[in-house]
N, C-alpha and C positions, 0 to 999 in steps of 0.2 A: 402240669399235665397229670391227670388222674390215671389210675391203673387201667381204666377201660378206654382211654384215649389212645388211638393208634399214632405212633410217631411218624414223622415225615420220612425218616430213614427207612423204616419198615414199609411204608406205603409206596414209595417210589424208588428209593435208593438201592434196593437189593434185588429187585425183580427183573431178571433177564427176559428178553423177548424171544420166544421160540418161533422159528420160521422154516418153511419149506421142508418138512420131514419127508422121507422116502424110505422104501424098503428095497433091499438088494439080496439076491440069492448067491451063495457061494457054490462051488462045484460039489461039495459034500451035502448039499440040501439045506444047510443051515441058513437062516435068514438074519440079515443085519439091518439095524435101524440107524439111519444117518439123518442129521438135522443141523440147522444153523442156530446159533445163539448170539443174540446181540446183547452186549454187556454194558449197562450204564456205568458200572463201577470200573470199567476200563475205557471211559470216555466214549462209550458207544461202539467200541470195536466189535465186529462180527466174526465169529469163528465157526469151524465145523467140528462136530462131535459124532462119535459112533460107539455103539455097543451091540451085543446080540439082542435080537428081538425077543420081547417077553421076559427079559431078565434085568429089571431095574435095580436089583440088588447088586449087580456087577458094576464095577467102576466104568465110566465112559472114558474114552480116549480122545484127546484133542488132536486133530490132524493138521490144523493150520494155526499154530501158535503165533504170538506176536514176533515180529512186527506185521505179519499178514493181517489184513483187514478186508473181509469180503464185502464189497460195496460197489454198486454200479451208479453211474451218474446219468444214464440215459433218461431223457425227458426230465431230468433233475429229481425225479422220484425213485428211479431205479427199480430194484427187485430182480429176481431171476438171475442170481449171481453164480450159481453152482450147477454144473453138469456132472453126472456120474454114471459109471457102468462097471460091471464085473466081466472080465474076460480071462479064462484059464485061471480062475481063482485069484486074479489080480484086480484090486480095486483101482480104477482110474478116476482121478478127480481133476476137473478143469474148472477154474474159477476166475472171476474178475476181481482184481486186487486193487484196493484204493491207494496202495503205496506208490503206484505209478500209472494207474488206470489201464493196466494191461491184462492180457489173458495169461494165466499160469497153469502149469500141470505138475502133478505128482502122482506116482503109482505106489500102491501098498500091497504087500502080500498078506492075504487073509490067513489067520492062524488056524492050527488044527484043533485047538481047544478054546472054549469060551473064555477061560480065565487068562488067556495069553493076549498080548498086545499085537496090533498089526505092525508089520515090519516094513519100513520104507525101502522101496527098490532103488531110489536115487533121490538126490536133493531136489527141491522144487525148481522147476525150469520155466523161464519166461518165454511164452510163445510168440507174442507180438511186440512190436516196437512202440515206445511212447509216442503220443502225438498223432495217432491215426484214428481219432474219434472215440466216442464212448461205446462200450460193448455191454451186452446183457442178453438174457433170455435164450441161453444156448442149450443145445442137445448134442449128444455124441452119435455120430454116424460111423460106427466102428468098421463097417464093411469097406469104407473108403478112408478110414483113419483120419477123420476130421471132426471139427466142431462146427456146427451151424448155428448162427444166432443173428442178433440185431446189432447193427452199427449205426449210430447217429453221428453224422458229420456234415458240416457245411449246410446246415438247415434242412436236412432230410434224413430219412431212415433208409437202410438197405438190409436185405438178407445177405449175409456173407458167410464164407467158410474159412477156416484156418486149419492147416495141416497140424496133426498132433506130434509129428516127429521132427519138426524143424524149429529153430530158434529165431526170434526177432523178425517175424514175417510181417508183411502188410496183408490184412484180410482181403480176400478176393470176392468180388460181387457175384452173387448168384441171381438176385432179382432186385430191381429198383422200382418200388411202388411210386405212385403219385405223391404220397405224403408219408403216412405212418404205417408200420408193419410190426407184427409180433406173433407170439403164441404158436410158433411152428411145431409141427409134429410129423414124424416120419413113419411110414407104414411098416408093419412087421417084417416084410420082405425087402424093405429098403428101396422100393422102386417108385414110391409116391410120396409127395410132400404136400401138406396143407398148412395154411396159416390164415391170419386175420389182417385185413387192411382197413384203414379209414382215412378220410380226408377232411381238412378244415373246410367249413367252420364246425363240422360235427365232432363231438367227442365220441369215443368208442362205445359208450353206453347209450348214445343217441342213434347213431347210424354207423354200421360197419358191415364188412363183407367177408365171407369165407372164400379164400382162393385155394386152387388146387392145381397140381401139375404132376405129370409123370417125369421120372428121372431117367436119363439114359445110363448106360453102364458106367460112365465116368461121373455120374451124379449131377449132370447139368439139367436144369429145368427145360421141359419141352412144351412150349406154348401154354404158359400159365393162364388160367381164366377164373373168373368169378363164378361160383356155383351155388351160393346161398347168401341170404342177407340182402342189404341194400338200404335205400332211403327209408328212414323210420323204423328200421329193424336193427337190433343189436345182436351180434354173435359173440359167444363167449366160450373159451376153452375147447377147441377141437381136440378129439382124442380118437385114435384108431382102436376099434374092437377086434378087427382082423384085417386082412389085406384088402377087403372090399367094402367094409362098413365103417363109417365115421360117425362119431357121437359129437353133437354140439348142443349148447344151450342157445336158444334164440327166442325173442320176445314178440313175434308177430301176433300172438294171441293176447298180448297185454301182460304176459308173465314170462319170465325166463324159464321156459319149459324145455325139456330135452327132446331132440329129434335124432333119428338114426337114418342114415342114407348112404347111397353109393355116389360119391362125387362125380364119377365118370359118366353116370347116366342122369344125374340131377334129380333122382327120385328120393323123396324124404318121407318118412313116417313119423308120427308123434304118438308113441304108444302109451305115454303117461301124462295126459292132460290134467292139470291141477291149478287151482288158484293159490299158487305158492311159487317162490323164486328159487331156481337152481343156478344162480349167477350173481355177479357182483360188479360194480363199476371198476373198470380196468385202469385204476390210477397207477398201479405198479405191476411189474411182471411177477410171475411165480405163484399167482393165486390158483387154487385148485378146489373145486367143489364136487367133482365127480371122479370116479376111478373105476377101472375095469377089473373085476375080480377073477376073470377067466371064464366064468359062466354067467355072471350077472353084473349089472351096473350098481355100484354104490353111489349114493348121492346125498350130499348135505343140502337140505331143503328148508327154506325159511318161510314161515307164515306168521303174521301178526307179531313180528319181532323175535320169534323163537325159532331156533334151528333144531332139526331132527335128522337122524340118519335113516335112510331108506335103502332097501334092496329092491332093485327093479329088474324083473325078468323080461327078456326080449319078447315074451308073449303078452306083455302088458300087465303082468301081476305086480302089485306093490305091497311090500311087507316092511313094517318098521323093524329096525334092528334094536334089540333091547339093550339100552345103555342110558345112564342118567344125566347126560350132559346136553344142554340146549344152546350152547354157543360153540360152533364148530368152524374150523378153517383148515386149509392145507391138507385135504384128504388124499391119501395114496393107498392103493391096494395091490396085493401080489399073491396069487395062488392061495386064496382062503385066509389071508391075513390082511389087516388094514391098520393104518395109523392116521391120526389127525391131531391138530392142536385143539384142545377141548377145555371148557370150563362150564360152571353153572353158578348159581347164586351163592353157594357156600364153598366152592372149590376154585382155587386159583388156576389160571391157564397152565396146562401141562400136556404131556404126551399121552394120548389115549391109544393103547394097543389092543386090537381085537383079533381073536381067533373065531372065525365064522364057520358055521356048519350048515348042513342042507336045510334045516328046519327054521332058519332065520333067527334062532337064538344065538347068543354070543357069549364068549368068555372075554372079559376085558380087564385091563390093568390101566390105572391112571397114575402118572407120576408128575406131580406139580413141579413147576420150575423152581419154586422155593416152598418150604414148609409154611403152613398157614400161620401168620404172625399174630393171630388174635383168637380168642375163644369163639367157637362156632356159634354159641348162643348170643354173642355180642354183635354178630353180623346183621346189618340191615338188609333185608331181602327185598328186591325190587318188586313193586306192585304195578300192574298195568293201569294206566290212567288214560281213559278215552274222554275227549272233551270236544266241544264245538270250536273249531279253529277258523281260519280265514274263510270267509264266504259261508260260514255255518257248516263247513265240511267236517266230518268225523275225523279226528286227529289223535295220534297216539303219543304217549310218553311213558317212561318208567319212573315211578316215584319211589324214593327211598326215605322212609320215615326215620326220625332221629333215633339212635340207639343209646346215646349218652344223654346226660342231663342238659336240659335247655338252659340258656343264660338266665331266664326268668321262668320259674315253674308255673307262675300264674298267668302267663301269656302264651299265645301260640309261638312256635319256634321260628327262628329266622329261616329263610329259604334261599338256596342257591339254585339258580336255573343254569343248565348247561346247554350251550348251542354247539352242536358237533360241527366238524369240518367237512369239507367236500365241495359244496354242500350236499353231495349225493351220498355221504356216509350214512350210518345208522347208529342209533343208540342201542347198544347190545346189552344183554342181560347177564353175561358172565361176570364173575366177581371182579370188581374194580376197586383196588385198595385205595386209590386216590379218593374215590367217593366215600369209602368207609372212613377215611381220615376226617371228613366233614361230619358224617352222621355220628361218629363217636364223640364229637364235640358239641352235639346238640342241635345240629342243623338238619333240616330236611333238604333233600336234593331231588330235583326233577330233571331228567335227561330227556330232551324233547326230540321226537321224530317228526319234525316240522315238515310241511309239504315240500317235496323234493327228495326226501329220504328214500333209501333203498330198503327193500324187504316187504313192500306192500303193493307191488305191481307198478307197471309203467304209468298208469293214470295218476297214481300218487306221486311218482317222480316228476311227472310233467306239470303238476300244480305250480311248480316254480318257474316254468317257462315264462319269460318276460316279467316274472314276479319277484326276482331276488331283491331283498330289501323291503318287501311289502308282505308277501305270504309268510316267510320265515319269521319276520318281526311280529306279525299279529299272532302267529301260532305260539311263539315263546311267551308273549304277553298273556295270551288266553290260558295257557297252562298255569301260569302264576295266579291269574285271577280265579281260576277254578279251585286252586288250593286255598286261596284266601277266603273264598266264599264258603268252603267246607270247614273253615276253622283250623286248617292244617298249616297255615303260614301267617306270620304277622305282616300286615300291609306296609309297615314302615321299615321293615327289615328284609327287603328283597334284593338280592345280589344276582348278577349274571356274569358268566365268564365263558370264553371260547378262544380257539386258536385258528388262524388262517381264515378260511371262509366263515368259521364260527366266530372269529374275532370281528369280522365285518358285521355279522348279525348282532353281536353284542353291542357294538357302537351304534348301529342303526336303531336298536331297541332303546338305547339311551337318548338318541335324537328324537325319535318319533312316537314314543309312548311315555306315559307318566307312572308306570308301574315300578320301575327299578330305581333303587336309591344309590347304587354303587356298581361299578363294573371293572373287570380286569380282562385284558386280552393279550394274546401271544401272537406275534408276527401277523397282525391284523391287516386286512385290506382296508385302507382308509379312503382312497381316492379311486373311484371306478374309472374315471377318465384316464388317469395315469396308467391304471392296469390295462385298459384297452389298448394303450399305445406302447407300453413298455413293460411287458411281462415276458416270461420265457416262452419258447416255441410251443410247448405242449398245450398251454392254455391261451395261446395268442388270440383265438377266436371264440373262446368259451363264453364270453359275455354276450356274444350275438344271441345265444339262446336264452341266457339268464336275464338279460336286461333289454337288449335290442341291438340292431345294427349300428356300428360306429362308423362315421360320426353323424349319421342321419338322425340318431336318437340322442344327440348330445344333451338335450334338455332333460331327458329322463335320467341320464347318468348323473348329471349335476344335482337333480332333485333328490336322488337317493344316496349320494356320497356323503358319508359322515364328515369328511373334511370341508365340504361345501356347506354343511349345516351344523358346524361346530357350535354356533351360537345358540342352538336349541338344546344342547346338553347342559343340564343344571346340577349334575352330581359328580362326585370324584371318580377319577379313572386311573387305573394302573396299567402300564404298558411293559411288555417284555419283548425284546427284539434281538435277533442274531445279526451280527455285523456282516456275516458271509451269506446272507439270504439273497438268492437270485430270483425267487418267486415274488416276494414282497420286499422291495428294497428298503433299507434303513431310512432313506429320505422320507418315505411316507409316514412312518411313525414320528419322526422328528417334526414334520410339518403339522401333524395332528396335535401333538403335545403342545407345540408352540401356540396354535390357535386356541386351545383350551386355556392355557395360561393367560393369554391376552384377554380372555373373558373372565378371569378371576376364578377359574375352576381349579380345585386342588388336583394336581397331577404328579405322578411319579413315573419315571422311566428307568428301566433296568436293562442295560446293554451287555450282551455277551459276545466278546470279541471273536471267539472261535466257533460259534454256533451258526448254523444256517437255518433253513426252513424246517423246523422240527428240532427239538432239543434232545440230544443223545446222552450227554454227560450226566451222571447221577448227581453230582454236586450242583449242577444247574437245575435239574428237576426238583431237588430238595429245596433249593432257594426259591424257586417259583412258587411251590406249594406253601411254604412257610410265609413268604412275603405277601402272598395273596390273602391268606387268612388274617395276618396281622393288619393289613390294610383295611380289609372289610370290618374287622372288629373295631378298629380305631374310628373309621368313618361312620359306622352305625352305632357307636357308643355302646358296644356289647361288653359285658364283663369278661375278664380273662378267665 
């Protein structure tokens, strides 16, 4: 390894994932910054950290040390594990803990001085009994001393409540939807509740509804009803601005734009129309792209794959907030302050803290999760690549040119094509050290926003309707061909990799195109028919839209399944699989590998006994990266 090559340990082994930041005010007016940190170096354990807002020089305090592990299993993807509030200068934390899948509480006294630690008021207390379903996406209703959130049990979701002062309870049902529910928010006066519902076969980013109810003085819903959204419209992140106005993102215009309305009257206004997205596919709970600043709305908005931060006045004014980051998530605001998880092409993801003033300028501080492990001039900066994809449609990707020496200076560099998961996710522009691992070794990398990706409007997402395994495949191949044609990639040294849905696209590309010479996939969907019949509840009908109704379209499923077309793969394949995966069972990977071996194709399978769908342990992440590179170099006969 040369000095300019980024090591696997620095690329993936040390970088914690920051999640769900929030701001809280103490009684003395001081503001506190609270966030979650998932630590690959602790086998993926997630914990809670806190420090004063705007003071990254002060040490942060861990509030949920081991063995606590904040993780939800709702819908198998989880999210939304922490609820918090301050009352009488006491910080109340309520979380879902993976040690027993129960709800836990602990209170902390906020200190008088920034340099002091919070003082625990009591030991952590378990609020619910084990075995009463999976919990997530909670809020604190302190007027009634309770937690309100989602429980998944016996094949359905419910909105439930749990008293904060009792031990080992059974959650009590507040509302039972037809199918799925989440994203509840309570009005400032505590007398109204709003949430999102959706029903199979729709996914929440395809069709969902905003529901609303008044609460009686005991907090019981009174005649809940649907007040927005519906078939062909997706609703995202309801949030109260005051006791009569609710903010939502919905995409009836073809873009996730913001609407403001009074749910009791059903009147909605759209003050800020734009061809840009203020929403995301709701795979997990806890996502936030908008926040109420007290006088204006802050919104993270995505256009052409780049995010920006806007301040939106209720009179329709739109002002950009001056800050240098174009990959934003987890936005939260409180009385002129804001926080988000932010990165750009040369800064790793970290906490972005903003002090906002009336003229829309800002003072910001950015604290990366880890120090940049490479020289800034050695970073390969993403370049937008637009090309003609499936059906000649204009399609987007991010191309990263090699920053290190190519294996052969007299030939175009090898190319790694990345097919993202979802398949509704998006290739983002923030610094990705795993990509820099490849570019520092002389590879070009193209991260493809194939048809179906988020961030380019509903019509772009709907390119994949009935087209999974065709549209994404052609787009990934077209991106590679465009770079070959421009002399930026060697035609005999094209690799592809992806995980989950991206693993399916990877295998389908190897089946149905002749562009790729080697592939690697993590927990890949190999058999569409098996997935249609035997996947988890959240995605049980997902393929109805992506492929077609099952079993009526069985022929289409078999025509696109890599397992059914394994004889068309003519190049080596590397598989990584978790034994605990409930989304893509181990059996699919084993059958796919066996079919390729039977055809004489070089195959390697790496099984991780304690991993599920998505690898959390740093040792596993390091091995995946190193083994993939070694496999590609060996199969493509590249110099070490």
